[in-house]
C-alpha positions as CSV (number, residue, x, y, z in Angstrom):
1,M,-0.1,-0.2,0.1
2,P,2.9,2.5,0.8
3,R,3.8,2.4,-3.3
4,H,0.3,3.4,-4.1
5,T,0.1,5.9,-1.5
6,L,3.5,7.4,-2.8
7,E,2.3,7.4,-6.4
8,L,-0.6,9.3,-5.6
9,Y,1.4,12.3,-3.4
10,L,3.8,12.6,-6.0
11,K,1.1,13.1,-8.5
12,G,-0.3,15.6,-6.4
13,L,3.1,17.6,-6.6
14,S,3.6,16.9,-10.4
15,P,2.7,20.1,-12.2
16,G,0.7,19.5,-15.2
17,W,0.1,15.7,-14.2
18,D,-3.6,16.3,-15.7
19,T,-2.2,16.7,-18.9
20,L,0.5,14.2,-18.7
21,R,-1.8,11.3,-17.3
22,G,-3.1,10.0,-20.7
23,K,0.4,10.1,-22.2
24,L,2.1,8.0,-19.6
25,N,2.1,4.9,-17.9
26,R,0.1,5.9,-15.2
27,H,1.6,3.8,-12.6
28,S,5.3,4.5,-13.2
29,I,6.7,7.1,-10.8
30,D,10.2,7.5,-12.4
31,Y,8.8,10.7,-14.1
32,L,6.9,12.0,-11.1
33,V,10.6,11.5,-9.2
34,T,12.1,13.4,-12.0
35,S,9.5,16.2,-11.7
36,L,9.9,16.2,-7.9
37,R,13.8,16.5,-8.3
38,R,13.2,19.6,-10.6
39,Q,11.1,21.4,-8.2
40,L,13.2,20.8,-5.1
41,A,16.6,21.9,-6.7
42,K,15.1,25.4,-6.3
43,S,15.1,25.4,-2.8
44,Y,17.1,22.4,-1.3
45,D,20.5,21.1,-1.0
46,K,21.5,18.6,-4.0
47,Q,22.9,16.0,-1.8
48,E,19.6,15.5,0.3
49,I,17.4,15.5,-3.1
50,I,19.6,12.9,-4.3
51,L,19.1,10.8,-1.2
52,W,15.4,11.3,-0.9
53,C,14.7,10.6,-4.5
54,D,17.0,7.6,-4.6
55,F,14.6,6.2,-1.6
56,L,11.3,7.1,-3.4
57,E,12.8,5.0,-6.5
58,Q,13.7,2.1,-4.4
59,I,10.2,1.9,-3.3
60,S,9.0,1.6,-7.1
61,I,11.4,-0.9,-7.7
62,V,9.9,-3.1,-5.4
63,D,6.6,-2.8,-7.1
64,P,7.3,-1.1,-10.2
65,K,3.4,-1.9,-11.7
66,S,2.0,-1.1,-8.5
67,L,0.0,-4.3,-8.4
68,A,1.0,-5.7,-4.8
69,F,-1.9,-3.4,-3.3
70,R,-4.6,-4.9,-6.1
71,Y,-3.6,-8.4,-6.4
72,R,-2.4,-11.3,-3.9
73,D,0.2,-12.4,-6.3
74,G,0.8,-8.7,-7.7
75,A,4.3,-8.8,-6.5
76,M,5.5,-11.6,-8.5
77,V,3.6,-10.3,-11.5
78,S,5.8,-7.1,-10.9
79,F,8.9,-8.9,-11.3
80,E,8.0,-9.9,-14.8
81,I,10.4,-7.0,-16.3
82,E,13.0,-8.3,-13.6
83,P,13.8,-5.1,-11.8
84,L,15.4,-7.3,-9.4
85,A,17.9,-10.5,-9.8
86,D,16.0,-11.9,-7.1
87,P,12.3,-11.4,-6.1
88,E,13.0,-12.2,-2.3
89,I,13.2,-9.1,-0.5
90,W,13.9,-8.3,3.1
91,I,12.2,-5.2,4.6
92,N,12.5,-3.7,7.7
93,F,8.9,-2.8,8.4
94,A,9.4,-0.7,11.3
95,A,12.3,1.3,9.4
96,M,10.1,1.7,6.3
97,K,7.2,2.9,8.3
98,E,9.4,5.6,10.1
99,A,10.9,6.7,6.6
100,L,7.6,6.8,4.9
101,E,6.0,8.7,7.8
102,M,8.7,11.5,7.1
103,T,8.3,11.1,3.3
104,F,4.6,11.7,3.5
105,D,5.0,14.5,6.1
106,A,7.5,16.3,3.8
107,M,5.4,16.1,1.1
108,D,2.6,17.4,2.8
109,R,4.6,20.3,3.9
110,L,5.7,20.8,0.3
111,R,2.0,20.8,-1.0
112,L,1.4,23.4,1.4
113,R,4.1,25.7,0.6
114,R,3.2,25.3,-2.9
115,D,-0.4,26.2,-2.5
116,Q,0.5,29.3,-0.2
117,G,2.6,30.5,-2.9
118,D,0.1,30.2,-5.1
119,A,-2.4,31.9,-3.0
120,A,0.2,34.7,-2.6
121,E,0.5,35.6,-6.2
């Protein structure tokens, strides 16, 4: 479920998503992370952006087609393209929960900052 939530947050932060959504794979997040990276480059440290975006891309690698939340065997279906050599993945759920809480909180703050900037203009 975190993968799908991440996808929705990124779509909310992506300018022009409404015009792009019919032209792109709707569950791929690589272009959404690229869009976020460009937005953050104006205001944040480059190394921090790289680390955060790398983390976001790792989540995408685990479930590249965003199928795990829909189908019981979604993860196995997702690995047909074989983004990982071995589909067995060990996840520290406590660490992942904490990292995702920080990620979603940061995205909430980015959206709020963007919306307040739009209102000020």
